C-alpha positions as CSV (number, residue, x, y, z in Angstrom):
1,X,109.2,-195.5,61.3
2,X,110.7,-192.2,62.3
3,X,113.3,-192.4,59.5
4,X,110.4,-192.9,56.9
5,X,108.5,-190.0,58.3
6,X,111.6,-187.7,58.1
7,X,112.1,-188.8,54.5
8,X,108.5,-188.1,53.6
9,X,108.8,-184.6,55.1
10,X,112.0,-183.9,53.2
11,X,110.3,-185.1,50.0
12,X,107.4,-182.8,50.6
13,X,109.7,-179.9,51.2
14,X,111.5,-180.6,47.9
15,X,108.2,-180.8,46.1
16,X,107.1,-177.5,47.6
17,X,110.4,-175.9,46.5
18,X,110.1,-177.2,43.0
19,X,106.5,-175.9,42.8
20,X,107.6,-172.5,44.0
21,X,110.4,-172.3,41.5
22,X,108.1,-173.3,38.6
23,X,105.6,-170.7,39.6
24,X,108.3,-168.0,39.8
25,X,109.5,-168.9,36.3
26,X,106.0,-168.8,34.9
27,X,105.5,-165.3,36.5
28,X,108.9,-164.1,35.2
29,X,110.4,-163.7,38.6
30,X,112.9,-166.5,38.1
31,X,115.1,-167.3,35.1
32,X,115.8,-170.9,34.1
33,X,119.3,-171.4,32.7
34,X,119.3,-174.2,30.1
35,X,121.4,-177.2,31.1
36,X,123.5,-176.8,27.9
37,X,124.5,-173.3,29.1
38,X,125.2,-174.5,32.6
39,X,127.4,-177.4,31.5
40,X,129.3,-175.2,29.0
41,X,130.1,-172.7,31.7
42,X,131.2,-175.5,34.0
43,X,133.4,-176.7,31.2
44,X,135.1,-173.3,31.3
45,X,133.3,-171.5,28.5
46,X,132.5,-167.9,29.1
47,X,128.8,-167.2,29.9
48,X,128.6,-165.0,26.8
49,X,129.9,-167.8,24.5
50,X,127.7,-170.4,26.2
51,X,124.6,-168.4,25.7
52,X,125.6,-167.4,22.1
53,X,126.2,-171.0,21.1
54,X,123.0,-172.1,22.9
55,X,121.1,-169.6,20.8
56,X,123.0,-170.9,17.7
57,X,124.3,-167.4,16.8
58,X,127.7,-167.2,15.0
59,X,130.2,-164.9,16.6
60,X,130.3,-162.6,13.5
61,X,126.5,-162.3,13.5
62,X,126.3,-161.3,17.1
63,X,129.2,-158.8,16.7
64,X,127.5,-157.2,13.7
65,X,124.2,-156.9,15.5
66,X,125.7,-155.1,18.5
67,X,128.1,-153.0,16.5
68,X,131.5,-154.4,17.5
69,X,134.1,-156.3,15.7
70,X,134.3,-160.1,15.8
71,X,137.8,-159.8,17.1
72,X,136.6,-157.7,20.1
73,X,133.8,-160.2,20.8
74,X,136.3,-163.0,20.7
75,X,138.5,-161.3,23.2
76,X,135.5,-160.7,25.5
77,X,134.6,-164.4,25.2
78,X,138.1,-165.5,26.0
79,X,138.3,-163.2,29.0
80,X,141.1,-161.1,27.5
81,X,139.0,-157.9,27.5
82,X,136.1,-156.7,29.5
83,X,133.1,-155.4,27.7
84,X,131.7,-151.9,28.4
85,X,128.4,-151.7,30.2
86,X,126.7,-150.7,26.9
87,X,128.3,-153.6,25.1
88,X,127.2,-156.0,27.8
89,X,123.7,-154.7,27.7
90,X,123.6,-155.0,23.9
91,X,124.8,-158.6,24.1
92,X,122.2,-159.4,26.8
93,X,119.5,-157.8,24.6
94,X,120.5,-160.1,21.6
95,X,121.0,-163.3,23.6
96,X,118.1,-162.7,26.0
97,X,119.4,-163.6,29.4
98,X,119.6,-161.1,32.2
99,X,122.9,-159.1,32.2
100,X,123.9,-160.7,35.5
101,X,123.9,-164.1,33.8
102,X,126.6,-163.0,31.3
103,X,129.1,-161.9,33.9
């Protein structure tokens, strides 16, 4: 009986947490990261590449939109070069996640 009561309390806490997160997302206080992006990052893709592929934007298209070369973007995605703050902001503007999610 005590075990069942404890489980019910844990379930209620989980439901409350889910409700709070959904409300925060609806109000724009919380960002939902698509599973596809999460799994790509876990499989060792860079966050920028994961978001770019999720948005179905080709590398050369993104590079052109933000005013850098495809080669430079490729190096950023492979972790061989670090983007400038301005480049990172431009990428975030095009892909639409928060800058912090691209780092």
